[in-house]
Structure formats: C-alpha cells, structure tokens
C-alpha positions in Angstrom: -141.7 -10.9 -23.5 -142.1 -12.1 -20.0 -141.1 -15.4 -18.5 -144.8 -16.2 -18.1 -145.4 -15.8 -21.8 -142.7 -18.4 -22.6 -144.4 -21.2 -20.6 -146.1 -23.8 -22.8 -149.9 -23.7 -23.2 -151.5 -26.8 -21.7 -154.8 -26.1 -23.6 -156.8 -26.8 -20.4 -157.8 -23.2 -19.7 -158.2 -21.9 -16.2 -158.6 -24.3 -13.3 -162.3 -24.9 -12.4 -163.7 -23.8 -9.1 -164.2 -26.6 -6.7 -167.9 -27.5 -6.1 -167.4 -26.8 -2.4 -166.7 -23.2 -3.3 -170.2 -22.7 -5.0 -172.7 -21.5 -2.3 -176.0 -23.5 -2.3 -179.1 -21.6 -3.4 -180.9 -19.9 -0.5 -184.7 -20.6 -0.5 -186.8 -17.5 -0.7 -188.4 -16.5 2.6 -192.2 -16.3 1.9 -193.3 -15.9 5.5 -195.0 -12.5 4.9 -196.8 -13.7 1.8 -197.9 -16.9 3.5 -199.4 -15.0 6.4 -201.1 -12.6 4.0 -202.6 -15.5 2.1 -203.8 -17.2 5.3 -205.5 -14.0 6.4 -207.3 -13.7 3.1 -208.6 -17.3 3.4 -209.6 -16.7 7.0 -211.5 -13.5 6.0 -213.4 -15.6 3.4 -214.2 -18.4 5.8 -215.1 -15.9 8.5 -217.6 -14.3 6.2 -219.1 -17.7 5.4 -219.3 -18.5 9.1 -221.2 -15.2 9.7 -223.6 -15.8 6.8 -224.3 -19.3 8.0 -224.8 -18.0 11.6 -227.3 -15.4 10.3 -229.2 -18.0 8.5 -229.4 -20.9 11.0 -227.5 -19.8 14.1 -227.4 -16.9 16.5 -226.3 -13.4 15.4 -226.6 -10.1 17.3 -225.4 -6.6 16.5 -224.7 -4.1 19.2 -222.6 -1.1 19.8 -219.7 -3.5 20.7 -219.8 -5.2 17.3 -221.1 -8.5 15.8 -221.7 -11.6 17.9 -222.2 -14.8 15.9 -222.4 -18.4 16.9 -223.1 -21.9 15.6 -223.7 -25.0 17.6 -224.4 -28.7 17.1 -224.7 -30.1 13.6 -224.3 -26.7 11.9 -220.9 -26.2 13.5 -219.8 -29.6 12.1 -221.1 -28.6 8.7 -219.1 -25.4 8.7 -215.9 -27.1 9.8 -216.3 -29.7 7.1 -216.9 -26.9 4.5 -213.8 -25.1 5.7 -211.6 -28.2 5.3 -213.2 -28.9 2.0 -212.4 -25.4 0.8 -208.7 -26.0 1.4 -208.6 -29.6 0.1 -210.6 -29.1 -3.2 -208.8 -26.0 -4.3 -205.3 -27.1 -3.4 -205.8 -30.6 -4.9 -207.3 -29.1 -8.1 -205.1 -26.0 -8.7 -202.6 -26.0 -5.8 -203.9 -22.6 -4.7 -206.6 -21.3 -2.4 -208.1 -17.8 -3.0 -205.5 -16.2 -0.8 -202.6 -18.0 -2.4 -203.9 -17.1 -5.9 -204.1 -13.4 -5.0 -200.6 -13.3 -3.6 -198.9 -15.6 -6.2 -198.2 -18.7 -4.1 -198.7 -22.4 -4.8 -198.5 -25.7 -2.9 -195.7 -27.9 -4.2 -193.8 -30.9 -3.0 -190.3 -30.5 -1.6 -188.8 -31.4 -5.0 -190.9 -28.8 -6.8 -193.4 -31.2 -8.3 -197.2 -31.1 -7.8 -198.3 -32.9 -4.6 -200.6 -35.9 -4.7 -204.2 -35.9 -3.6 -203.2 -37.9 -0.5 -200.5 -35.3 0.4 -203.0 -32.5 0.1 -205.6 -34.4 2.2 -203.0 -35.0 4.9 -201.9 -31.3 5.1 -205.6 -30.3 5.1 -206.5 -32.6 8.0 -203.5 -31.4 10.0 -204.7 -27.8 9.8 -206.8 -28.7 12.9 -203.5 -29.2 14.8 -201.8 -26.2 13.3 -204.8 -24.0 14.3 -204.4 -24.9 18.0 -204.9 -23.2 20.4 -206.2 -20.4 18.2 -205.4 -18.6 15.0 -202.8 -21.0 13.7 -200.5 -20.4 16.7 -198.9 -23.9 16.5 -198.5 -23.6 12.8 -196.9 -20.2 13.1 -194.4 -21.4 15.7 -193.5 -24.3 13.5 -193.0 -22.0 10.5 -190.6 -19.9 12.5 -188.7 -23.1 13.6 -188.3 -24.4 10.0 -186.2 -21.4 8.8 -186.7 -20.0 5.3 -188.7 -23.1 4.2 -191.6 -21.8 6.5 -193.4 -25.2 6.8 -196.2 -25.8 9.2 -196.9 -29.2 10.7 -199.1 -30.2 7.8 -196.3 -29.4 5.3 -193.8 -31.4 7.3 -196.1 -34.4 7.4 -197.1 -34.2 3.7 -193.6 -33.1 2.5 -195.0 -30.0 0.9 -194.0 -26.3 0.9 -195.2 -23.0 -0.6 -193.4 -21.5 -3.6 -194.0 -18.7 -6.0 -196.6 -19.5 -8.7 -196.4 -18.5 -12.4 -198.1 -15.1 -13.1 -201.8 -15.5 -14.0 -203.7 -13.0 -16.1 -206.6 -11.2 -14.5 -205.5 -12.5 -11.1 -207.3 -9.6 -9.5 -210.7 -11.1 -10.5 -210.3 -13.5 -7.6 -211.1 -10.5 -5.3 -214.7 -10.6 -6.6 -216.0 -13.6 -4.6 -214.1 -12.3 -1.5 -215.8 -8.9 -1.7 -219.2 -10.5 -2.2 -218.8 -12.8 0.8 -217.5 -10.0 3.1 -220.3 -7.6 2.1 -223.0 -10.3 2.6 -221.5 -11.2 6.0 -221.9 -7.6 7.1 -225.3 -7.0 5.5 -227.1 -10.1 6.8 -226.5 -9.6 10.5 -227.4 -5.9 10.2 -230.6 -6.9 8.4 -231.4 -9.4 11.1 -230.8 -6.8 13.8 -232.9 -4.1 11.9 -235.8 -6.5 11.4 -235.7 -7.5 15.0 -236.2 -3.9 16.2 -239.9 -4.6 16.0 -239.6 -7.2 18.7 -242.2 -7.2 21.5 -241.1 -6.8 25.2 -242.7 -8.9 28.0 -243.0 -7.1 31.3 -244.6 -8.7 34.3 -243.9 -10.5 37.6 -240.8 -8.3 38.1 -239.1 -9.5 34.9 -238.7 -8.3 31.3 -237.4 -9.8 28.1 -237.8 -9.4 24.3 -239.3 -11.9 21.9 -240.1 -11.8 18.2 -242.9 -9.5 17.1 -246.1 -11.2 15.9 -245.6 -14.3 18.0 -248.5 -15.7 20.0 -248.3 -15.3 23.8 -250.3 -16.8 26.6 -250.0 -16.1 30.3 -250.9 -19.0 32.5 -251.9 -18.3 36.2 -250.5 -20.6 38.9 -252.9 -23.2 40.3 -252.9 -25.2 43.5 -251.5 -28.2 41.6 -248.7 -26.3 39.8 -245.2 -26.0 41.1 -244.6 -22.7 39.4 -245.5 -19.2 40.7 -246.2 -17.9 37.2 -245.7 -19.0 33.6 -245.8 -17.5 30.2 -245.5 -19.2 26.8 -245.1 -17.9 23.3 -244.2 -19.1 19.8 -244.7 -18.7 16.1 -247.9 -20.8 16.1 -246.3 -23.9 14.7 -246.7 -27.2 16.5 -243.9 -28.2 18.9 -242.1 -24.9 18.5 -242.5 -23.2 21.9 -240.7 -21.0 24.4 -241.8 -21.0 28.0 -240.6 -18.9 31.0 -241.5 -19.8 34.5 -240.7 -18.8 38.1 -240.4 -21.3 41.0 -240.0 -20.8 44.8 -236.9 -22.5 46.3 -236.6 -23.7 49.9 -233.0 -22.4 50.2 -231.3 -19.5 48.3 -229.0 -20.5 45.4 -226.3 -18.2 44.0 -222.8 -18.4 42.6 -221.5 -19.8 45.9 -223.5 -23.0 45.9 -224.2 -23.3 42.1 -222.1 -26.4 41.9 -224.2 -28.2 44.5 -227.4 -27.2 42.6 -225.8 -28.5 39.4 -225.2 -31.9 40.9 -228.8 -32.1 42.1 -230.3 -30.9 38.8 -228.3 -33.1 36.4 -229.9 -36.5 37.3 -233.4 -34.9 37.4 -232.9 -33.4 33.9 -231.5 -36.6 32.6 -234.5 -38.6 33.9 -236.9 -36.0 32.4 -235.5 -36.4 28.9 -235.5 -40.2 29.2 -239.2 -40.2 30.2 -240.0 -38.3 27.0 -238.2 -40.9 24.9 -235.0 -38.8 24.4 -231.7 -38.1 26.1 -229.7 -35.2 27.6 -227.0 -34.3 25.2 -225.0 -31.5 26.9 -224.8 -29.8 30.3 -224.8 -28.6 32.8 -223.1 -25.5 31.5 -222.6 -22.6 33.8 -223.8 -19.3 32.1 -225.1 -15.9 33.1 -228.6 -14.8 32.3 -229.6 -11.2 33.1 -226.7 -11.0 35.6 -227.9 -14.1 37.4 -225.9 -17.4 37.8 -227.6 -20.0 35.6 -227.2 -23.6 34.4 -228.0 -24.7 30.8 -228.8 -28.1 29.5 -229.5 -29.4 26.0 -231.2 -32.5 24.8 -233.8 -34.1 22.6 -237.1 -35.8 23.0 -239.7 -37.5 20.8 -243.3 -36.4 20.4 -245.5 -38.5 18.1 -242.5 -39.7 16.2 -241.0 -36.2 15.8 -237.7 -35.3 17.3 -237.7 -32.1 19.3 -234.6 -30.3 20.3 -234.8 -28.7 23.8 -232.8 -26.1 25.7 -233.3 -25.8 29.4 -232.0 -22.9 31.5 -232.2 -22.5 35.3 -231.4 -19.0 36.5 -231.2 -18.4 40.3 -232.1 -15.2 42.2 -231.9 -16.1 45.9 -235.0 -18.2 46.7 -236.5 -17.6 43.2 -235.6 -19.9 40.3 -236.4 -18.7 36.7 -236.8 -21.5 34.2 -236.5 -21.1 30.5 -237.7 -23.9 28.1 -237.0 -23.7 24.4 -238.2 -26.4 22.1 -238.2 -26.7 18.3 -238.4 -29.1 15.5 -235.8 -29.4 12.8 -237.8 -27.2 10.4 -238.1 -24.4 13.0 -234.5 -24.6 14.3 -233.2 -21.3 12.9 -236.0 -18.9 14.1 -236.5 -20.7 17.4 -232.8 -20.7 18.3 -232.5 -17.0 17.5 -235.6 -16.3 19.6 -234.3 -18.3 22.5 -231.0 -16.4 22.4 -233.0 -13.2 22.2 -234.8 -14.0 25.4 -231.7 -15.0 27.3 -229.7 -11.8 26.1 -232.5 -9.4 27.1 -233.8 -11.1 30.3 -233.8 -8.8 33.3 -235.1 -9.4 36.8 -235.9 -6.2 38.6 -236.9 -8.0 41.8 -237.5 -11.5 43.1 -241.0 -12.8 42.6 
C-alpha cells in the first residue's frame, strides 16, 4: 500500500476546473451560406425586374445579351416590392427564399425571434448595405464583424443569421425560383421575336425601326415651318404619338459645345412644358443616339384634362439637328416607351440633311 492510499478521503472528489479555463463557444462562420442565400434572393428579384421591364419598361435582346430598364413610377414600384419581399417573409417566417433553401434564419443576438420593428429596420438599411452596388458596403461590414457576419442592418437591428431547424420538402422552394427565372428569360425573347416584324423608316438620309402596323404620315416642310422634314407615327390612339424631325442650325453643334447647347435648350424646353400646362421633370441628360451626341428631356403636359408624358431628344450632326418627340398617356405607357426606345436604338444618320 502506498503513502497516497493512506491519506484520508475528503469526499469532495477531484477539484473542479476554474471557469476561466473553459473556452467560450465559437460562433459558426456562415459567410458562405449567407452569400449563397443572398445570391438566390437576388436571382429571384432580378427575374421579377426583367418580367416587369418586359411588361411596362424597355427590354432588348441582342447578341450581347439582355438589356432591361425601368424608369419613373415603375422603378419605385419595383424597389418597394423588393423591400416588401424581404420584410414580409422575414417578419413572418424569419426566412426569405434563399435562406429557406440554405437552412438559415434571422434571429436576435440572444437567439430569440426578432420583433417586427427590428425586421423593418434591417430591411430599410438594405439600401445602405447595397451601396455602391451588389451589397458592397454590407459585404465589407460582414468581413469586419468576424464570425458573426453582420451587415449594417444587423448591427442596427441587433440581429444575426443562424442555422434553422431542418424543414421537410425544403426543395419545393425551388419551384417559384425556377418559374420566375424561366419567365424572365422567355418574356424578353418573346418581345424580341415579335418585334422582328418591325417596319423600317428610310428617308432624308436617316433610318430607324418602329412597330409594325403603326400608322405613319410624312409631312412636307412649308414656308411657315421651322423643320426641314417631319414624320409622325403611332398606334392610332389619341395622344399616343412619336414624331421625328430635322432642323437646320446656324452654327454646328457637337460633343465639344454640347454643354453650351444644353444651357440654351433647358430654359426653352422648360417654357414649352409650362405653356402646355405641365412641367419639365428631368434633363438635360447627355446621351448618344445613332452615334450622335444628344440631349434628352422628360416632362408632362395636360391636354383636355389628360396628363401626357413626353420625352424629347435633340441629336446633333453638325448644322443638322434631329428632334425626337415621344408622347403617351398612362394607358399607352408600355408600348409607347418601348417604341420610343426602339427608335432611339436603331436610329442612323447616313448623311446630314
């Protein structure tokens, strides 16, 4: 028997490990899953943006890919719908479609379900996290917050992402994503295919495409007119009209003196809208039409109590000024905006008038 065996038993057992010796739990790094979930949500919203653009905005398909755009009220509608997507799903279930597919959930820092106010705050701050593009600010913030991977919206709302409990048939959430993506691809292609029957205007040294079946009228210049030639066309509905004109300038205008021309045109355009009971709303915006430097203005006017949206484009080719006038009512906004974009994209001036 050893001396150690002869020591009295205190009955207290082995000495406990001091709390300081127990390492704290390390939070799981979910950066990869969080990025994957964000990309799934962006794919869904990108599909909705494309579908909305094909319906009421401007969409083109070329060998270089899809070009889609929304402007004005429809852009505001899309941004509101995108924020609503995040807010409604995270306030209701704590998960967007991307988070559901990858097994993530929004929780408070203490592991409890966030309040509606916290979800609303983190949703509104997505606008900041998105800056300047593709969640760059949010991504940098997630890198700076270590394994917690919190963006600015999470820091303000005191929320974080954690693994969610397994859900049966979670793969069914792919169904709406696939439907939206397929529709986003099919609609622009259908638009482009149906537009192949477009008519082409050729005359006075210019050419451009416009929708097939539209009514067109060429107007000769008169002694009292300020234009050299003018053509108008439209779907035949009242107040929905596109006109293209050419004017002679006293001095040549190009990219070098476009700013000076802009300062002279702006008050004239503003007065023109005011005389028609409306107002200039945007411009001048420097663009290119058919390789020519151009200025674009947008505004609204009133005709017999009906509000008409108007786009004005001035394109300059030396001492020749080409003028594009696009006007439409609210009912004809979609087709008219697409037709106006079609004219600007396909406009070519082979020689000065």
